[in-house]
C-alpha positions as CSV (number, residue, x, y, z in Angstrom):
1,M,3.7,5.8,15.6
2,S,0.9,5.2,18.1
3,V,-2.9,5.8,18.0
4,T,-4.0,7.5,21.2
5,T,-7.4,7.6,22.8
6,P,-9.0,11.1,22.9
7,S,-10.5,10.9,26.4
8,A,-11.0,8.2,29.0
9,Q,-8.9,5.1,29.1
10,L,-10.4,2.1,27.5
11,T,-10.7,-1.4,29.0
12,V,-10.5,-4.8,27.3
13,Q,-14.2,-5.2,28.0
14,K,-14.9,-2.2,25.8
15,L,-12.9,-3.7,22.9
16,L,-14.8,-7.0,23.2
17,Q,-18.1,-5.2,23.2
18,T,-17.1,-3.3,20.0
19,L,-16.4,-6.5,18.1
20,P,-18.5,-9.2,19.8
21,Q,-18.4,-11.7,16.9
22,G,-14.9,-11.2,15.8
23,L,-12.8,-10.8,19.0
24,T,-12.6,-13.2,21.9
25,L,-10.7,-13.2,25.2
26,L,-8.4,-16.2,25.4
27,Q,-7.1,-15.4,28.9
28,G,-6.4,-12.5,31.2
29,S,-8.6,-9.7,32.6
30,N,-11.6,-7.8,31.1
31,D,-10.5,-4.8,33.2
32,A,-7.0,-4.4,31.7
33,I,-6.5,-0.8,30.9
34,I,-5.6,0.2,27.3
35,T,-4.4,3.7,26.4
36,E,-3.1,3.3,22.9
37,I,-2.4,1.0,19.9
38,V,1.2,0.5,19.1
39,P,3.4,-1.9,17.0
40,P,5.1,-4.7,18.9
41,D,8.5,-3.0,19.1
42,K,6.9,0.0,20.9
43,S,4.8,-2.1,23.3
44,H,4.3,-1.1,27.0
45,A,2.2,-2.0,30.0
46,T,-1.0,-0.3,28.8
47,A,-0.7,-0.8,25.0
48,L,-2.9,-2.8,22.7
49,V,-0.6,-4.7,20.3
50,F,-1.3,-6.8,17.2
51,A,1.0,-9.7,16.4
52,S,0.2,-11.7,13.2
53,E,3.3,-13.9,13.3
54,K,5.6,-15.5,15.8
55,A,8.4,-13.0,15.6
56,L,6.0,-10.1,16.4
57,F,4.5,-12.2,19.2
58,D,7.9,-12.7,20.8
59,T,8.8,-9.0,20.5
60,A,5.6,-8.0,22.2
61,K,6.1,-10.5,25.0
62,A,9.6,-9.2,25.6
63,K,8.4,-5.6,25.9
64,G,5.2,-6.3,27.9
65,F,1.7,-5.2,26.9
66,G,-1.8,-4.3,28.2
67,A,-3.4,-6.7,25.8
68,L,-2.1,-8.7,22.9
69,C,-4.3,-9.5,19.9
70,I,-3.3,-12.6,17.8
71,P,-4.8,-14.9,15.2
72,T,-5.8,-18.4,16.1
73,S,-2.6,-19.8,14.5
74,L,-0.6,-18.3,17.4
75,Q,-2.6,-19.6,20.2
76,K,-0.3,-22.6,20.6
77,H,2.5,-20.1,21.7
78,V,0.5,-18.6,24.6
79,S,1.8,-19.7,28.0
80,D,-1.1,-20.8,30.1
81,N,-0.3,-18.6,33.1
82,G,-3.6,-16.6,33.0
83,K,-1.7,-13.4,33.7
84,D,-1.2,-12.1,30.1
85,T,-4.3,-10.6,28.5
86,I,-4.6,-12.3,25.2
87,L,-7.3,-11.6,22.6
88,V,-7.9,-13.6,19.5
89,Y,-9.2,-12.0,16.3
90,K,-10.9,-13.6,13.3
91,D,-10.2,-11.1,10.6
92,L,-7.4,-8.5,10.9
93,P,-8.8,-5.7,8.6
94,Q,-12.2,-6.0,10.2
95,T,-10.7,-5.8,13.6
96,F,-8.7,-2.7,12.7
97,A,-11.9,-1.1,11.2
98,A,-13.8,-1.8,14.4
99,L,-11.2,-0.9,17.1
100,F,-9.2,1.9,15.5
101,P,-12.1,4.4,15.7
102,L,-12.0,4.1,19.5
103,F,-8.6,5.7,19.4
104,D,-9.1,8.2,16.6
105,K,-9.0,11.7,18.0
106,P,-10.4,14.5,15.8
107,V,-7.5,16.9,15.2
108,Q,-7.9,20.6,15.8
109,N,-5.4,21.9,13.3
110,F,-5.6,25.6,14.1
111,S,-6.4,27.8,17.1
112,D,-9.7,29.6,17.1
113,S,-10.3,33.1,15.8
114,K,-6.7,33.9,14.7
115,F,-7.4,33.7,11.0
116,P,-10.4,34.8,8.9
117,T,-13.0,32.7,7.2
118,F,-15.8,33.7,4.9
119,V,-19.3,32.3,5.2
120,D,-21.9,34.0,3.0
121,P,-24.9,35.4,5.0
122,T,-27.3,33.3,3.0
123,A,-25.4,30.0,3.8
124,K,-27.0,27.8,6.5
125,L,-24.7,25.9,8.9
126,G,-25.9,23.2,11.2
127,K,-25.0,22.5,14.8
128,S,-21.3,22.0,15.8
129,V,-19.9,22.9,12.4
130,A,-16.1,23.6,12.5
131,V,-14.9,26.0,9.8
132,E,-11.1,26.3,9.7
133,P,-9.1,29.4,8.6
134,F,-9.4,30.8,5.1
135,A,-12.3,28.6,4.2
136,V,-15.0,30.1,1.9
137,I,-18.6,29.0,1.9
138,G,-20.7,30.5,-0.9
139,R,-24.3,31.7,-1.3
140,N,-27.2,29.5,-0.4
141,C,-25.0,26.6,0.8
142,I,-26.4,24.2,3.4
143,I,-23.9,22.5,5.7
144,G,-25.2,19.7,8.0
145,N,-24.6,19.1,11.6
146,N,-21.1,18.1,12.9
147,C,-19.3,18.8,9.7
148,R,-15.7,20.0,9.5
149,I,-14.6,22.3,6.7
150,G,-10.8,22.4,6.5
151,S,-8.5,25.3,6.0
152,H,-8.6,26.9,2.5
153,C,-11.6,24.9,1.3
154,I,-13.9,26.5,-1.2
155,I,-17.6,25.6,-1.4
156,E,-19.4,27.2,-4.2
157,E,-23.0,28.4,-4.2
158,G,-25.9,26.1,-3.8
159,T,-23.9,23.2,-2.4
160,I,-25.6,20.8,0.1
161,I,-23.4,18.8,2.5
162,G,-24.9,16.2,4.8
163,D,-24.3,15.6,8.5
164,G,-20.9,14.5,9.8
165,T,-19.0,15.1,6.5
166,I,-15.3,16.1,6.7
167,L,-13.5,18.2,4.1
168,H,-9.8,18.3,4.6
169,G,-7.7,21.3,3.6
170,H,-7.8,22.8,0.1
171,V,-10.8,20.9,-1.1
172,F,-12.8,22.6,-3.9
173,I,-16.6,21.8,-4.2
174,G,-18.2,23.2,-7.3
175,R,-21.6,24.9,-7.5
176,N,-24.8,23.0,-6.6
177,T,-22.9,19.8,-5.6
178,K,-25.0,17.5,-3.4
179,M,-23.0,15.5,-0.9
180,G,-24.4,13.0,1.6
181,A,-23.7,12.3,5.2
182,N,-20.5,11.0,6.8
183,C,-18.4,11.5,3.7
184,I,-14.6,12.2,3.9
185,I,-12.9,14.2,1.2
186,H,-9.1,14.4,1.5
187,A,-6.8,17.3,0.7
188,N,-6.6,19.0,-2.7
189,T,-9.5,17.1,-4.2
190,T,-11.8,18.9,-6.7
191,I,-15.4,17.9,-7.0
192,G,-17.6,19.6,-9.5
193,S,-15.1,21.2,-11.9
194,D,-15.9,21.5,-15.6
195,G,-16.2,18.3,-17.6
196,F,-13.9,18.1,-20.6
197,G,-16.4,19.2,-23.3
198,F,-15.4,20.8,-26.6
199,A,-16.6,21.0,-30.2
200,R,-14.2,21.3,-33.1
201,Q,-15.1,24.1,-35.5
202,A,-14.6,24.1,-39.3
203,S,-11.4,26.0,-38.8
204,G,-10.1,23.4,-36.5
205,A,-10.4,25.6,-33.4
206,M,-12.1,24.2,-30.3
207,S,-15.2,25.7,-28.8
208,K,-15.9,25.0,-25.1
209,I,-19.2,23.3,-24.3
210,P,-20.4,24.7,-20.9
211,Q,-21.0,22.0,-18.3
212,L,-24.4,22.8,-16.8
213,G,-24.9,19.7,-14.6
214,I,-23.8,18.8,-11.1
215,V,-22.0,16.1,-9.0
216,V,-23.9,13.9,-6.5
217,I,-22.0,12.1,-3.8
218,E,-24.1,9.7,-1.8
219,D,-23.6,8.8,1.9
220,D,-20.5,7.3,3.4
221,V,-18.2,7.9,0.5
222,E,-14.5,8.5,1.0
223,I,-12.4,10.2,-1.7
224,G,-8.6,10.4,-1.4
225,A,-6.2,13.3,-2.0
226,N,-5.7,14.9,-5.4
227,C,-8.7,13.5,-7.1
228,A,-10.9,15.2,-9.7
229,I,-14.6,14.5,-10.2
230,D,-16.2,16.5,-13.1
231,R,-19.7,17.8,-13.1
232,A,-22.0,16.6,-15.8
233,T,-22.8,18.3,-19.1
234,M,-26.5,18.6,-18.3
235,T,-27.6,16.0,-15.7
236,E,-25.3,14.6,-13.0
237,T,-22.1,12.7,-12.2
238,R,-22.9,10.4,-9.4
239,I,-20.8,8.4,-6.8
240,G,-22.7,5.7,-5.1
241,R,-23.2,5.1,-1.4
242,G,-20.2,3.5,0.5
243,T,-17.7,3.8,-2.4
244,K,-14.1,4.4,-1.5
245,I,-11.8,6.2,-3.9
246,D,-8.0,6.2,-3.5
247,N,-5.7,9.1,-4.3
248,L,-5.0,10.5,-7.8
249,C,-8.2,9.3,-9.4
250,H,-10.2,11.1,-12.2
251,I,-13.9,10.5,-12.9
252,A,-15.1,12.4,-15.9
253,H,-18.4,14.1,-16.6
254,N,-21.7,12.1,-16.7
255,C,-20.1,9.0,-15.1
256,K,-22.1,6.9,-12.6
257,V,-20.1,4.9,-10.1
258,G,-22.1,2.3,-8.2
259,E,-22.4,1.5,-4.5
260,N,-19.5,0.1,-2.4
261,N,-16.9,0.3,-5.1
262,V,-13.3,0.2,-4.0
263,L,-11.2,2.1,-6.6
264,A,-7.4,2.1,-6.2
265,A,-5.0,5.0,-7.0
266,G,-4.5,6.1,-10.6
267,L,-8.0,5.2,-11.9
268,F,-9.2,7.2,-14.9
269,I,-12.8,6.8,-16.0
270,A,-13.7,8.7,-19.2
271,G,-17.0,10.4,-19.8
272,S,-20.5,8.8,-19.5
273,S,-19.2,5.4,-18.3
274,Q,-20.9,3.4,-15.5
275,T,-19.8,0.9,-12.9
276,G,-22.1,-1.4,-11.0
277,N,-22.1,-2.2,-7.3
278,F,-19.2,-3.9,-5.6
279,V,-16.7,-3.1,-8.3
280,T,-13.0,-3.2,-7.3
281,T,-10.1,-1.8,-9.4
282,G,-6.3,-2.2,-9.0
283,G,-3.9,0.7,-9.5
284,G,-3.7,2.5,-12.8
285,V,-6.9,1.2,-14.4
286,M,-8.2,3.0,-17.5
287,I,-11.9,2.9,-18.5
288,A,-12.9,4.3,-21.8
289,D,-15.9,6.5,-22.4
290,H,-19.5,5.2,-22.7
291,V,-18.5,1.8,-21.1
292,K,-20.9,-0.1,-18.8
293,I,-19.5,-2.5,-16.1
294,T,-21.8,-4.8,-14.3
295,N,-21.9,-5.6,-10.6
296,Q,-19.2,-7.5,-8.8
297,V,-16.3,-7.0,-11.2
298,M,-12.6,-7.0,-10.2
299,L,-10.2,-5.3,-12.6
300,A,-6.5,-6.0,-12.1
301,G,-4.0,-3.2,-12.0
302,K,-3.1,-1.5,-15.3
303,S,-6.2,-3.0,-17.0
304,G,-7.7,-1.2,-19.9
305,V,-11.4,-1.4,-20.4
306,T,-12.8,-0.3,-23.9
307,K,-16.0,-2.4,-24.1
308,D,-18.9,-3.2,-21.8
309,I,-18.4,-5.9,-19.1
310,E,-21.6,-7.8,-18.9
311,T,-20.6,-10.8,-16.7
312,S,-19.3,-10.5,-13.1
313,G,-15.8,-11.8,-12.4
314,A,-12.1,-10.9,-12.5
315,Y,-10.5,-9.4,-15.5
316,G,-7.1,-8.0,-16.4
317,G,-4.8,-6.7,-19.2
318,Y,-5.2,-4.8,-22.4
319,P,-7.0,-5.8,-24.4
320,L,-9.1,-6.9,-21.4
321,Q,-9.4,-10.6,-20.8
322,P,-10.6,-12.9,-18.0
323,L,-7.9,-12.6,-15.3
324,K,-6.6,-16.1,-15.6
325,E,-6.0,-15.7,-19.4
326,S,-4.4,-12.3,-18.8
327,L,-2.0,-13.7,-16.3
328,K,-1.0,-16.5,-18.6
329,N,-0.3,-14.0,-21.4
330,I,1.8,-11.9,-19.1
331,A,3.8,-14.9,-18.0
332,N,4.4,-15.8,-21.7
333,I,5.8,-12.4,-22.6
334,G,9.1,-13.4,-20.8
335,N,9.5,-16.3,-23.2
336,L,9.0,-14.4,-26.5
337,T,12.8,-13.8,-27.1
338,T,13.5,-17.5,-26.7
339,M,10.6,-18.5,-28.8
340,R,11.7,-16.1,-31.6
341,K,15.2,-17.6,-31.6
342,Q,13.7,-21.2,-31.7
343,L,11.4,-20.2,-34.6
344,H,14.4,-18.7,-36.5
345,R,16.4,-21.9,-36.1
346,A,13.4,-24.1,-37.1
347,L,12.8,-22.0,-40.3
348,K,16.5,-22.2,-41.1
349,A,16.5,-26.0,-40.7
350,L,13.5,-26.3,-43.0
351,N,15.0,-23.9,-45.6
352,L,12.0,-21.6,-45.1
353,E,13.9,-18.6,-43.9
354,E,14.2,-16.9,-47.3
355,E,10.6,-17.7,-48.2
356,E,9.5,-16.0,-44.9
357,K,11.4,-12.9,-45.8
């Protein structure tokens, strides 16, 4: 699979200007033409190729390339002929994040005017807003400039969406949601549905507590596919600026997620819990209700959080422990059967087996 530039061809000089502190030209030409990014086995004369190890380096060399991007560890394998255009990167993820947008072409999924959309007459749409087929935008909504509303999206009344935000297909945005600029919401995600609020009656039956609050999504937030973020009971559920949420996550009513969190798939946060800034979670983390997590906390996959975390650091397991202790306990689990047999033999040798029973 390749990543193709949407318009004019790029030069190596443009790549260097995009990442001036993290990308350097080892040899070759600033004027080399680059048309796409491909893996080494698909390389060709105008391709930008990344090779993080010797085998990939050799594959790209055999195929030919427009420019080859390598770490410093591979510089010793570069032949000093001056002909091959070789770039050296410092950090691979940062290099991807800087260069890939140059080749990212916005997709026009549907042809114009074949299918209907509904935009309420009271809604206000900014400049260059694309509304794809079967989308519904409700009363008194405000959609900022350069937004894209995907096919079959539903935006309920009173919602405000900032400039440059993209909603992929089948996204539901509940009433009065406030969403910042440059957010990305992936397919089938629901924002602003009812929180899980019920009261048990004397008969044992459950009565629904209407959820009167809203959801606030700050700028530069990305939310993956098939997520659910519930609106608050009376105030707001809030997702902080710059936070990235993976697929299949649930954030319950009244929660407050801090800025620049990175939350992996399968995260469940129960009602009224809070995370600080720069919190990272592995897959399948569970956070109980009314829990507060401080800044700069890392939670390993499958962790269970039932109490406040007041000290920054890495944690794991259930019950939650500092990560090093948790990893030791996990390693010891494999020895439990052997330890049980050894204990049984020791008790038998000491004639204590009957007493223990």
